[in-house]
TORKOL-4160 file (C-alpha; in steps of 0.2 Angstrom, whole numbers, padded with zeros to 4 digits, m for minus):
226
<pt num="1" X="0621" Y="0397" Z="0554"/>
<pt num="2" X="0634" Y="0386" Z="0560"/>
<pt num="3" X="0624" Y="0370" Z="0561"/>
<pt num="4" X="0613" Y="0363" Z="0547"/>
<pt num="5" X="0596" Y="0370" Z="0549"/>
<pt num="6" X="0581" Y="0362" Z="0540"/>
<pt num="7" X="0570" Y="0374" Z="0531"/>
<pt num="8" X="0553" Y="0369" Z="0527"/>
<pt num="9" X="0546" Y="0375" Z="0510"/>
<pt num="10" X="0528" Y="0372" Z="0503"/>
<pt num="11" X="0527" Y="0376" Z="0485"/>
<pt num="12" X="0510" Y="0380" Z="0479"/>
<pt num="13" X="0509" Y="0377" Z="0460"/>
<pt num="14" X="0500" Y="0370" Z="0445"/>
<pt num="15" X="0509" Y="0358" Z="0433"/>
<pt num="16" X="0503" Y="0368" Z="0418"/>
<pt num="17" X="0509" Y="0385" Z="0424"/>
<pt num="18" X="0525" Y="0389" Z="0415"/>
<pt num="19" X="0531" Y="0401" Z="0428"/>
<pt num="20" X="0530" Y="0387" Z="0441"/>
<pt num="21" X="0542" Y="0377" Z="0431"/>
<pt num="22" X="0553" Y="0392" Z="0430"/>
<pt num="23" X="0551" Y="0394" Z="0449"/>
<pt num="24" X="0556" Y="0376" Z="0452"/>
<pt num="25" X="0572" Y="0379" Z="0443"/>
<pt num="26" X="0575" Y="0395" Z="0453"/>
<pt num="27" X="0571" Y="0386" Z="0469"/>
<pt num="28" X="0584" Y="0373" Z="0465"/>
<pt num="29" X="0597" Y="0386" Z="0462"/>
<pt num="30" X="0593" Y="0396" Z="0478"/>
<pt num="31" X="0594" Y="0380" Z="0488"/>
<pt num="32" X="0611" Y="0376" Z="0480"/>
<pt num="33" X="0617" Y="0394" Z="0485"/>
<pt num="34" X="0612" Y="0392" Z="0503"/>
<pt num="35" X="0622" Y="0377" Z="0506"/>
<pt num="36" X="0623" Y="0380" Z="0525"/>
<pt num="37" X="0605" Y="0374" Z="0527"/>
<pt num="38" X="0595" Y="0358" Z="0522"/>
<pt num="39" X="0578" Y="0359" Z="0514"/>
<pt num="40" X="0562" Y="0349" Z="0515"/>
<pt num="41" X="0551" Y="0354" Z="0500"/>
<pt num="42" X="0533" Y="0349" Z="0498"/>
<pt num="43" X="0522" Y="0353" Z="0483"/>
<pt num="44" X="0505" Y="0359" Z="0486"/>
<pt num="45" X="0490" Y="0360" Z="0473"/>
<pt num="46" X="0483" Y="0374" Z="0464"/>
<pt num="47" X="0472" Y="0374" Z="0448"/>
<pt num="48" X="0474" Y="0389" Z="0436"/>
<pt num="49" X="0457" Y="0384" Z="0428"/>
<pt num="50" X="0447" Y="0370" Z="0438"/>
<pt num="51" X="0433" Y="0372" Z="0425"/>
<pt num="52" X="0442" Y="0363" Z="0411"/>
<pt num="53" X="0433" Y="0346" Z="0408"/>
<pt num="54" X="0442" Y="0330" Z="0411"/>
<pt num="55" X="0446" Y="0327" Z="0393"/>
<pt num="56" X="0454" Y="0345" Z="0392"/>
<pt num="57" X="0452" Y="0358" Z="0378"/>
<pt num="58" X="0462" Y="0361" Z="0362"/>
<pt num="59" X="0476" Y="0371" Z="0368"/>
<pt num="60" X="0478" Y="0383" Z="0354"/>
<pt num="61" X="0459" Y="0388" Z="0354"/>
<pt num="62" X="0459" Y="0389" Z="0373"/>
<pt num="63" X="0475" Y="0400" Z="0374"/>
<pt num="64" X="0468" Y="0412" Z="0360"/>
<pt num="65" X="0452" Y="0414" Z="0369"/>
<pt num="66" X="0462" Y="0418" Z="0385"/>
<pt num="67" X="0474" Y="0430" Z="0377"/>
<pt num="68" X="0463" Y="0437" Z="0363"/>
<pt num="69" X="0474" Y="0436" Z="0347"/>
<pt num="70" X="0489" Y="0428" Z="0340"/>
<pt num="71" X="0500" Y="0443" Z="0342"/>
<pt num="72" X="0497" Y="0444" Z="0361"/>
<pt num="73" X="0499" Y="0425" Z="0363"/>
<pt num="74" X="0516" Y="0425" Z="0353"/>
<pt num="75" X="0521" Y="0439" Z="0365"/>
<pt num="76" X="0517" Y="0429" Z="0380"/>
<pt num="77" X="0525" Y="0414" Z="0373"/>
<pt num="78" X="0541" Y="0423" Z="0369"/>
<pt num="79" X="0542" Y="0430" Z="0387"/>
<pt num="80" X="0540" Y="0413" Z="0394"/>
<pt num="81" X="0553" Y="0405" Z="0382"/>
<pt num="82" X="0566" Y="0419" Z="0386"/>
<pt num="83" X="0564" Y="0417" Z="0405"/>
<pt num="84" X="0564" Y="0398" Z="0403"/>
<pt num="85" X="0580" Y="0398" Z="0392"/>
<pt num="86" X="0589" Y="0407" Z="0406"/>
<pt num="87" X="0585" Y="0393" Z="0418"/>
<pt num="88" X="0589" Y="0379" Z="0406"/>
<pt num="89" X="0571" Y="0375" Z="0401"/>
<pt num="90" X="0568" Y="0371" Z="0382"/>
<pt num="91" X="0550" Y="0377" Z="0382"/>
<pt num="92" X="0541" Y="0369" Z="0366"/>
<pt num="93" X="0524" Y="0377" Z="0368"/>
<pt num="94" X="0519" Y="0375" Z="0350"/>
<pt num="95" X="0520" Y="0356" Z="0353"/>
<pt num="96" X="0507" Y="0356" Z="0367"/>
<pt num="97" X="0490" Y="0350" Z="0360"/>
<pt num="98" X="0479" Y="0349" Z="0375"/>
<pt num="99" X="0476" Y="0361" Z="0390"/>
<pt num="100" X="0471" Y="0348" Z="0403"/>
<pt num="101" X="0462" Y="0348" Z="0419"/>
<pt num="102" X="0476" Y="0345" Z="0432"/>
<pt num="103" X="0466" Y="0338" Z="0446"/>
<pt num="104" X="0472" Y="0320" Z="0443"/>
<pt num="105" X="0490" Y="0326" Z="0442"/>
<pt num="106" X="0488" Y="0334" Z="0459"/>
<pt num="107" X="0481" Y="0318" Z="0466"/>
<pt num="108" X="0496" Y="0309" Z="0459"/>
<pt num="109" X="0508" Y="0322" Z="0467"/>
<pt num="110" X="0499" Y="0320" Z="0484"/>
<pt num="111" X="0501" Y="0301" Z="0483"/>
<pt num="112" X="0520" Y="0304" Z="0478"/>
<pt num="113" X="0522" Y="0314" Z="0494"/>
<pt num="114" X="0516" Y="0299" Z="0504"/>
<pt num="115" X="0530" Y="0289" Z="0496"/>
<pt num="116" X="0543" Y="0302" Z="0502"/>
<pt num="117" X="0548" Y="0320" Z="0498"/>
<pt num="118" X="0561" Y="0314" Z="0486"/>
<pt num="119" X="0549" Y="0304" Z="0476"/>
<pt num="120" X="0537" Y="0319" Z="0475"/>
<pt num="121" X="0550" Y="0331" Z="0469"/>
<pt num="122" X="0556" Y="0319" Z="0456"/>
<pt num="123" X="0538" Y="0317" Z="0450"/>
<pt num="124" X="0534" Y="0336" Z="0449"/>
<pt num="125" X="0550" Y="0339" Z="0439"/>
<pt num="126" X="0545" Y="0325" Z="0427"/>
<pt num="127" X="0527" Y="0332" Z="0425"/>
<pt num="128" X="0534" Y="0349" Z="0421"/>
<pt num="129" X="0546" Y="0342" Z="0408"/>
<pt num="130" X="0533" Y="0331" Z="0400"/>
<pt num="131" X="0521" Y="0345" Z="0398"/>
<pt num="132" X="0532" Y="0360" Z="0393"/>
<pt num="133" X="0546" Y="0352" Z="0384"/>
<pt num="134" X="0538" Y="0336" Z="0377"/>
<pt num="135" X="0520" Y="0342" Z="0374"/>
<pt num="136" X="0513" Y="0327" Z="0383"/>
<pt num="137" X="0495" Y="0328" Z="0390"/>
<pt num="138" X="0497" Y="0328" Z="0409"/>
<pt num="139" X="0478" Y="0326" Z="0411"/>
<pt num="140" X="0479" Y="0308" Z="0403"/>
<pt num="141" X="0479" Y="0294" Z="0415"/>
<pt num="142" X="0490" Y="0283" Z="0405"/>
<pt num="143" X="0503" Y="0296" Z="0405"/>
<pt num="144" X="0502" Y="0300" Z="0423"/>
<pt num="145" X="0505" Y="0281" Z="0427"/>
<pt num="146" X="0520" Y="0282" Z="0415"/>
<pt num="147" X="0526" Y="0297" Z="0425"/>
<pt num="148" X="0523" Y="0288" Z="0442"/>
<pt num="149" X="0533" Y="0273" Z="0436"/>
<pt num="150" X="0547" Y="0284" Z="0430"/>
<pt num="151" X="0547" Y="0293" Z="0448"/>
<pt num="152" X="0548" Y="0276" Z="0457"/>
<pt num="153" X="0530" Y="0276" Z="0464"/>
<pt num="154" X="0520" Y="0260" Z="0467"/>
<pt num="155" X="0511" Y="0258" Z="0450"/>
<pt num="156" X="0499" Y="0245" Z="0457"/>
<pt num="157" X="0493" Y="0258" Z="0470"/>
<pt num="158" X="0492" Y="0272" Z="0457"/>
<pt num="159" X="0482" Y="0261" Z="0444"/>
<pt num="160" X="0470" Y="0256" Z="0458"/>
<pt num="161" X="0467" Y="0274" Z="0464"/>
<pt num="162" X="0467" Y="0285" Z="0448"/>
<pt num="163" X="0450" Y="0278" Z="0441"/>
<pt num="164" X="0442" Y="0282" Z="0458"/>
<pt num="165" X="0437" Y="0298" Z="0467"/>
<pt num="166" X="0451" Y="0295" Z="0480"/>
<pt num="167" X="0458" Y="0312" Z="0486"/>
<pt num="168" X="0449" Y="0323" Z="0474"/>
<pt num="169" X="0440" Y="0332" Z="0488"/>
<pt num="170" X="0456" Y="0333" Z="0498"/>
<pt num="171" X="0465" Y="0341" Z="0484"/>
<pt num="172" X="0451" Y="0354" Z="0482"/>
<pt num="173" X="0451" Y="0357" Z="0500"/>
<pt num="174" X="0470" Y="0361" Z="0500"/>
<pt num="175" X="0467" Y="0373" Z="0485"/>
<pt num="176" X="0453" Y="0381" Z="0495"/>
<pt num="177" X="0464" Y="0383" Z="0511"/>
<pt num="178" X="0478" Y="0391" Z="0500"/>
<pt num="179" X="0465" Y="0403" Z="0494"/>
<pt num="180" X="0460" Y="0407" Z="0512"/>
<pt num="181" X="0478" Y="0410" Z="0516"/>
<pt num="182" X="0479" Y="0423" Z="0502"/>
<pt num="183" X="0486" Y="0413" Z="0488"/>
<pt num="184" X="0479" Y="0420" Z="0472"/>
<pt num="185" X="0493" Y="0416" Z="0460"/>
<pt num="186" X="0507" Y="0404" Z="0458"/>
<pt num="187" X="0520" Y="0399" Z="0461"/>
<pt num="188" X="0520" Y="0404" Z="0479"/>
<pt num="189" X="0533" Y="0398" Z="0491"/>
<pt num="190" X="0527" Y="0396" Z="0509"/>
<pt num="191" X="0542" Y="0395" Z="0520"/>
<pt num="192" X="0541" Y="0388" Z="0538"/>
<pt num="193" X="0522" Y="0389" Z="0536"/>
<pt num="194" X="0524" Y="0408" Z="0541"/>
<pt num="195" X="0532" Y="0417" Z="0526"/>
<pt num="196" X="0526" Y="0418" Z="0508"/>
<pt num="197" X="0536" Y="0423" Z="0493"/>
<pt num="198" X="0525" Y="0426" Z="0478"/>
<pt num="199" X="0529" Y="0423" Z="0460"/>
<pt num="200" X="0544" Y="0415" Z="0451"/>
<pt num="201" X="0557" Y="0426" Z="0460"/>
<pt num="202" X="0575" Y="0425" Z="0455"/>
<pt num="203" X="0586" Y="0413" Z="0464"/>
<pt num="204" X="0595" Y="0427" Z="0474"/>
<pt num="205" X="0579" Y="0434" Z="0481"/>
<pt num="206" X="0574" Y="0416" Z="0487"/>
<pt num="207" X="0591" Y="0413" Z="0494"/>
<pt num="208" X="0591" Y="0429" Z="0504"/>
<pt num="209" X="0574" Y="0424" Z="0511"/>
<pt num="210" X="0580" Y="0407" Z="0515"/>
<pt num="211" X="0596" Y="0414" Z="0524"/>
<pt num="212" X="0586" Y="0426" Z="0535"/>
<pt num="213" X="0573" Y="0413" Z="0540"/>
<pt num="214" X="0585" Y="0399" Z="0542"/>
<pt num="215" X="0596" Y="0410" Z="0554"/>
<pt num="216" X="0581" Y="0415" Z="0564"/>
<pt num="217" X="0575" Y="0397" Z="0565"/>
<pt num="218" X="0592" Y="0392" Z="0571"/>
<pt num="219" X="0592" Y="0405" Z="0585"/>
<pt num="220" X="0574" Y="0401" Z="0590"/>
<pt num="221" X="0568" Y="0419" Z="0584"/>
<pt num="222" X="0556" Y="0415" Z="0570"/>
<pt num="223" X="0542" Y="0424" Z="0579"/>
<pt num="224" X="0552" Y="0440" Z="0578"/>
<pt num="225" X="0551" Y="0440" Z="0559"/>
<pt num="226" X="0532" Y="0439" Z="0558"/>
């Protein structure tokens, strides 16, 4: 690629998915590697467990029920911490008290996208950090308003919309659409709306995919890759 080509990336993720946080860091590194292209990154919703009530569950009890016992849970946490450490993430999983329902967080991310992709990307990164490094409850509306303020969003709009049902169905429909497209787990990187890279792949793998797709796009040959 001689001229800068813009590559569109839709990241399907959930803010309480540790591998999505790791995937975000690897995505950043991959984009830095492919400096011959520009990127437009949008964040799309996914809920690991939409059945969690609005008030959330006690995280330790919830995780023990999910993984069976303390030994298995420690093993899972150790794996996440090790992978996160390599990406500069200071996972503090024991600090997290609540496993939240993330519908409101995804509504907020959706509204942030209306304010611009830069704002949306700042917000997503802030929510990951708040939950996984600071142990904050990303299902709490006061905390979401705080995150919106930190990300440069219009707080008056957020404070007005959060108590309502605004965009709840739109978020659920987006999640259903992703499922229809075959997205069963996250993170999932949808590139140019045609190519999917599943899981928190290493930065080099992502960069290689970006280069191939970016080159094909610059040449008008995307269809040949399908």
